[in-house]
N, C-alpha and C positions, 0 to 999 in steps of 0.2 A: 596245511594249506589248499589244499579244494575248493574248501568251503571260507578262504579269506578272496582267488578266485571269483564262484561263484557271489562270491555279498555283492563282488563289483562290477560282476558283469552284470546283476538283475538290479545294482542300484545306479547305475549310469546308462542303459540300456530300456528296462522295463519298469521297475517300481517306481522311478520317481524320488528314491532314497532311501526304503522303505520295505527291505526284501523278507524282513524277518515277517509282514503279514500275512505276504504268497508263500506259505511252505511243497504245498505241488512245484511248483516253482520251481522253483529252490532242487526235489528232488529229481525235477524235468530237467533241470541241466549241469546240475552234475554229471547226469548219467549217459548228456553228449557229453557232454565234458570226456568220460573215461571211454567213449567211443574213437571222441577226435584222436584220444592217442594208444591207444588202443591198431584203428587206421592206423596212424601216419608211420607206430610202429612197426605191423604189416605193410608195408609198402618198402620198409625198407630193408627186411630181412631176404625181400624178395629181391630188391635193391643187389642188396651183396651179395646173394648168391649164384644174381645173374641167372635168376628162370628168369618163365614169363608166369604173368602171374595177374589172375581172372580179376578185376576191377571191379563187381560184383559183389565177388564172392567175397575180396576182404569187406568189401560194405558193408552189407547182410550180416556178418559175422560180429563185426565191430559193432553194431546195431545193436542188434541178437542177444552182443553182451554188455555194452554199455544201457536194453533196458532190464535186461537181471539185475544186474546192480543197484538202477533208478530200484525195481518194487521189491528188492531186500534195502534198501539204508528206509523204503516207505513201511517197511512190517518190521523194521527193528522198530523208528521213531512211534509206531506210533506204537509196541507192542512196553515202549519203554513211559508212555503217557499212558499208557492204563494202567503200568503197577502203577502207576503217582495218582490217579483217582480213586485205584483201590484200593490201595493202602490203610488205610486208617479200619 
């Protein structure tokens, strides 16, 4: 589901319907979408518990987690490409 959403965003707005030619941008958009989802979830939890929340803190945490997801996806994809090239 996340991959389909990333390809739609890239195809329409960024890459002229050639999302597969830009793997780094695809990874960054995946991480950004995860960060946005975490940000909305953090705001919802704060609002649901009637607590005051620090918007800057929630933003930094969500962007940090999004960055970690982006790096993890990049390392995983790089590792599998490396395995394919060194199979023989």
